TILOBA-899070 format. One line per 8 residues: number of its first residue (from 1); for each residue x, y, z of C-alpha. Coordinates in nm, 2 decimals. Layout:
<sites>
NUM	X:Y:Z  ... $
</sites>
This chain:
<sites>
1	-1.25:-0.18:10.23  -1.60:-0.05:10.31  -1.78:0.09:10.61  -1.97:-0.19:10.79  -1.77:-0.44:10.59  -1.67:-0.62:10.91  -2.03:-0.74:10.96  -2.18:-1.03:10.76 $
9	-2.32:-0.95:10.41  -2.66:-1.09:10.52  -2.67:-0.85:10.81  -2.58:-0.55:10.59  -2.86:-0.64:10.35  -3.10:-0.63:10.64  -2.98:-0.28:10.75  -2.92:-0.09:10.43 $
17	-3.15:0.04:10.15  -2.82:0.13:9.98  -2.51:-0.05:10.11  -2.18:0.14:10.16  -1.96:0.14:9.86  -1.62:-0.02:9.85  -1.31:0.21:9.83  -0.93:0.17:9.85 $
25	-0.64:0.39:9.94  -0.62:0.48:9.57  -0.98:0.61:9.55  -1.04:0.97:9.46  -0.96:1.22:9.74  -1.32:1.34:9.77  -1.43:0.99:9.85  -1.14:0.92:10.10 $
33	-1.20:1.25:10.28  -1.56:1.15:10.36  -1.46:0.78:10.42  -1.22:0.87:10.70  -1.51:0.84:10.95  -1.38:0.78:11.30  -1.01:0.82:11.27  -0.85:0.63:11.56 $
41	-0.52:0.76:11.70  -0.26:0.53:11.85  0.08:0.61:12.00  0.36:0.49:11.78  0.54:0.34:12.08  0.30:0.05:12.11  0.51:-0.27:12.08  0.23:-0.47:11.91 $
49	0.12:-0.19:11.69  0.09:-0.41:11.37  -0.14:-0.65:11.56  -0.35:-0.35:11.69  -0.39:-0.22:11.34  -0.51:-0.55:11.21  -0.75:-0.60:11.51  -0.90:-0.26:11.46 $
57	-0.95:-0.31:11.09  -1.14:-0.63:11.17  -1.37:-0.42:11.40  -1.46:-0.17:11.14  -1.19:0.10:11.17  -1.10:0.24:10.83  -0.85:0.52:10.92  -0.58:0.53:11.19 $
65	-0.32:0.78:11.29  0.01:0.65:11.43  0.12:0.93:11.65  0.48:1.06:11.71  0.36:1.39:11.86  0.17:1.47:12.18  0.07:1.11:12.27  0.44:1.02:12.34 $
73	0.71:1.17:12.55  0.99:1.37:12.39  1.25:1.12:12.50  1.06:0.84:12.32  1.05:0.99:11.97  1.36:0.81:11.83  1.25:0.47:11.96  0.89:0.54:11.83 $
81	1.02:0.61:11.48  1.22:0.29:11.48  0.92:0.10:11.61  0.70:0.24:11.32  0.95:0.12:11.06  0.95:-0.23:11.22  0.57:-0.24:11.26  0.51:-0.14:10.89 $
89	0.74:-0.43:10.80  0.53:-0.66:11.00  0.21:-0.53:10.84  0.36:-0.58:10.50  0.46:-0.94:10.59  0.12:-1.04:10.73  -0.16:-1.16:10.50  -0.13:-1.02:10.15 $
97	0.03:-0.70:10.27  -0.21:-0.51:10.04  -0.33:-0.16:10.15  -0.69:-0.27:10.10  -0.66:-0.52:10.38  -0.57:-0.24:10.63  -0.71:0.09:10.74  -0.59:0.41:10.58 $
105	-0.27:0.47:10.77  -0.13:0.82:10.86  0.17:0.92:11.07  0.15:1.22:11.29  0.49:1.38:11.29  0.64:1.66:11.50  0.87:1.83:11.25  0.89:1.86:10.87 $
113	1.22:1.67:10.85  1.06:1.36:10.98  0.84:1.32:10.67  1.12:1.25:10.41  1.32:1.07:10.67  1.04:0.82:10.76  0.93:0.78:10.40  1.29:0.67:10.31 $
121	1.32:0.44:10.61  0.99:0.27:10.53  1.12:0.16:10.20  0.88:-0.06:10.00  0.64:-0.06:10.29  0.55:0.30:10.23  0.29:0.15:10.00  0.08:0.10:10.32 $
129	0.10:0.47:10.41  -0.17:0.71:10.30  0.00:1.03:10.44  0.09:1.24:10.73  -0.08:1.45:11.00  0.07:1.79:11.04  0.04:1.94:11.39  0.00:2.30:11.49 $
137	-0.05:2.41:11.13  -0.03:2.77:11.03  0.11:2.94:10.71  0.48:2.95:10.79  0.50:2.62:10.97  0.26:2.45:10.73  0.46:2.56:10.42  0.76:2.37:10.55 $
145	0.55:2.06:10.62  0.40:2.07:10.28  0.73:2.12:10.10  0.87:1.82:10.29  0.57:1.62:10.19  0.62:1.71:9.83  0.98:1.60:9.84  0.89:1.27:10.01 $
153	0.61:1.21:9.75  0.86:1.26:9.47  1.12:1.04:9.63  0.89:0.74:9.69  0.68:0.78:9.38  0.34:0.75:9.53  0.06:0.98:9.65  0.08:1.10:10.01 $
161	-0.19:1.31:10.16  -0.16:1.58:10.42  -0.40:1.63:10.71  -0.32:1.96:10.88  -0.43:2.00:11.24  -0.56:2.35:11.32  -0.47:2.40:11.68  -0.23:2.69:11.71 $
169	-0.28:2.97:11.97  -0.28:3.23:11.68  -0.59:3.06:11.55  -0.76:3.07:11.89  -0.67:3.43:11.98  -0.92:3.68:11.85  -0.67:3.95:11.75  -0.47:3.70:11.52 $
177	-0.75:3.46:11.41  -0.85:3.64:11.09  -0.50:3.68:10.96  -0.40:3.32:11.06  -0.71:3.17:10.89  -0.64:3.38:10.57  -0.28:3.25:10.56  -0.39:2.89:10.61 $
185	-0.66:2.93:10.34  -0.40:3.06:10.09  -0.16:2.78:10.17  -0.40:2.49:10.16  -0.55:2.62:9.84  -0.21:2.61:9.68  -0.18:2.24:9.78  -0.55:2.14:9.73 $
193	-0.46:1.81:9.56  -0.25:1.71:9.85  -0.47:1.82:10.15  -0.72:1.54:10.22  -0.89:1.70:10.53  -0.84:1.95:10.80  -0.85:1.84:11.16  -0.94:2.05:11.46 $
201	-0.72:2.04:11.78  -0.97:2.14:12.04  -0.77:2.00:12.33  -0.50:2.26:12.24  -0.75:2.53:12.22  -0.88:2.46:12.57  -0.52:2.43:12.69  -0.45:2.79:12.60 $
209	-0.70:2.90:12.86  -0.65:2.63:13.11  -0.99:2.48:13.02  -1.11:2.12:13.00  -1.47:2.04:12.91  -1.65:1.79:13.13  -1.81:1.47:12.99  -2.15:1.64:13.00 $
217	-2.04:1.92:12.77  -1.97:1.91:12.40  -1.71:2.13:12.23  -2.00:2.35:12.13  -2.08:2.43:12.49  -1.73:2.59:12.54  -1.79:2.92:12.37  -1.42:3.00:12.30 $
225	-1.40:2.67:12.11  -1.74:2.70:11.94  -1.64:3.04:11.80  -1.32:2.91:11.65  -1.50:2.61:11.50  -1.75:2.84:11.34  -1.48:3.07:11.19  -1.28:2.77:11.06 $
233	-1.59:2.63:10.88  -1.68:2.98:10.76  -1.34:3.03:10.59  -1.23:2.67:10.51  -1.55:2.46:10.49  -1.76:2.64:10.22  -1.96:2.44:9.98  -1.88:2.65:9.67 $
241	-1.59:2.44:9.56  -1.33:2.62:9.77  -1.39:2.43:10.09  -1.23:2.13:10.25  -1.36:1.84:10.46  -1.31:1.95:10.83  -1.33:1.67:11.09  -1.48:1.68:11.43 $
249	-1.28:1.73:11.75  -1.17:1.45:11.98  -1.40:1.31:12.25  -1.15:1.24:12.52  -1.37:1.05:12.77  -1.43:0.67:12.77  -1.49:0.59:13.13  -1.68:0.86:13.32 $
257	-1.77:0.94:13.68  -2.02:1.18:13.82  -2.22:1.37:13.56  -2.32:1.73:13.62  -2.64:1.73:13.43  -2.72:1.35:13.45  -2.90:1.33:13.11  -3.12:1.03:13.08 $
265	-3.07:0.83:12.76  -3.40:0.67:12.81  -3.55:0.99:12.69  -3.31:1.01:12.39  -3.47:1.02:12.05  -3.21:0.77:11.94  -3.35:0.51:12.18  -3.73:0.54:12.17 $
273	-3.88:0.20:12.16  -3.55:0.02:12.17  -3.41:-0.26:12.39  -3.36:-0.19:12.75  -3.02:-0.36:12.76  -2.88:-0.13:12.50  -3.01:0.17:12.68  -2.84:0.05:13.00 $
281	-2.52:-0.01:12.81  -2.52:0.34:12.67  -2.58:0.49:13.01  -2.31:0.28:13.17  -2.06:0.39:12.91  -2.18:0.75:12.92  -2.20:0.78:12.54  -2.47:1.04:12.56 $
289	-2.22:1.33:12.54  -2.04:1.18:12.25  -2.37:1.12:12.06  -2.47:1.48:12.11  -2.13:1.61:11.99  -2.13:1.39:11.68  -2.48:1.53:11.59  -2.36:1.88:11.65 $
297	-2.04:1.82:11.45  -2.25:1.75:11.14  -2.49:2.03:11.21  -2.20:2.27:11.22  -2.04:2.15:10.89  -1.79:1.89:11.02  -1.76:1.53:10.91  -1.59:1.24:11.07 $
305	-1.41:1.26:11.41  -1.08:1.22:11.58  -1.10:0.92:11.82  -0.87:0.81:12.10  -1.06:0.50:12.20  -1.20:0.21:11.99  -1.54:0.23:12.16  -1.60:0.57:12.00 $
313	-1.57:0.43:11.64  -1.91:0.25:11.61  -2.12:0.55:11.73  -1.94:0.78:11.49  -2.00:0.54:11.20  -2.36:0.46:11.30  -2.45:0.83:11.31  -2.27:0.88:10.97 $
321	-2.51:0.65:10.78  -2.77:0.85:10.58  -3.12:0.80:10.69  -3.38:0.69:10.44  -3.56:1.02:10.48  -3.24:1.23:10.42  -3.17:1.02:10.11  -3.52:1.06:9.98 $
329	-3.51:1.44:10.02  -3.16:1.47:9.86  -3.27:1.27:9.56  -3.58:1.48:9.51  -3.38:1.80:9.53  -3.13:1.68:9.28  -3.36:1.55:9.01  -3.27:1.70:8.67 $
337	-3.62:1.84:8.63  -3.57:2.04:8.95  -3.28:2.24:8.80  -3.49:2.55:8.77  -3.55:2.57:9.14  -3.87:2.59:9.33  -4.02:2.43:9.64  -4.16:2.08:9.68 $
345	-4.31:1.89:9.97  -4.09:1.60:10.09  -4.19:1.24:10.02  -4.22:1.21:10.40  -4.47:1.50:10.39  -4.31:1.66:10.70  -4.11:1.94:10.54  -4.06:2.16:10.24 $
353	-3.75:2.12:10.03  -3.62:2.43:9.86  -3.43:2.32:9.55  -3.17:2.59:9.52  -3.09:2.66:9.89  -3.08:2.29:9.98  -2.88:2.18:9.67  -2.54:2.18:9.84 $
361	-2.68:1.99:10.14  -2.82:1.73:9.90  -2.49:1.69:9.71  -2.31:1.64:10.04  -2.57:1.40:10.16  -2.55:1.18:9.85  -2.17:1.17:9.88  -2.20:1.05:10.24 $
369	-2.46:0.80:10.13  -2.21:0.65:9.88  -1.95:0.60:10.15  -2.16:0.52:10.46  -2.48:0.38:10.29  -2.84:0.45:10.33  -3.04:0.29:10.61  -3.36:0.11:10.54 $
377	-3.67:0.30:10.63  -3.73:0.12:10.96  -3.36:0.10:11.06  -3.23:0.35:11.31  -2.91:0.45:11.50  -2.94:0.18:11.76  -2.98:-0.10:11.49  -2.66:0.03:11.32 $
385	-2.47:0.07:11.64  -2.56:-0.28:11.76  -2.45:-0.43:11.42  -2.13:-0.24:11.43  -2.04:-0.35:11.78  -2.13:-0.71:11.71  -1.96:-0.74:11.37 $
</sites>
């Protein structure tokens, strides 16, 4: 699989200075963590789930979470588990049944015991599974989840990743946050080879205070949430080799009504000089809040995003492509002859690149460029979005 692999090769060649690289479910963890991109969640109760998975793969989705937790009612868990086993069998029976024909698939469980149980029940079709999403993760609860995952991995004989969701009240509350973060950091460091990425449960954070952000507000406009994100990145997202990929929070709106601030996308820097019909489409679907949040995610150290609607996938992926300017700066900073540091003017002559302070940014940028590609110099977000939607 590859990002933008659902669009024709000739179209990709016209968009990319460096095309996105291919990867598989067996690729190195650092590649897969970046490649997650827009991770689309789907309730495990859907009766045509296998068809949904194939359809979303054909539309450019490369990671999906099949949810047994908050997206389904308590009374439906047993039926949802049985449905998952049946749907995995259908996925394995369709086409080649090879993992590279499907998105990276994860199951979001409720309790640790579900992990070895579902792994055993999946049988041979477990080869289609990349891992489990672990909800309400803290040190005591997380340890039980990770122990269960280790046992399941040993039993089925294949690598299974964990994606913990950081969403507990103890992480949100100021008086317990530092200790909770320290405990989580200790635990995930002990299981570094198993933890693919950390996910943020912003909806649960808001719930603890009876809050819900409007479609005009990003997660960063809700100060309680913004402070938690900052602290999580501070402790768990460092670029010194101790950090993890941390994914952006869910954007929960896909059809919006009145907007408080009524921002005009015609004035958006993404859309300057672009086609009026696309501007109109973006306004109608109220994607402006989502676009701002994706940009703020990356500015605050997050990569990828939890998505609950397929229309959110293309914007996330389009904004994940490395611009030609970013790529040029990153390459200049990382040239071997720059190892001693110093300052140089960018090839675009619009900024100064400081070699040592910007090195970690440049390394992260080139890894993103490998996975999402590098746009041609005259290709912007709207071109990439249009291609992604039409692929």
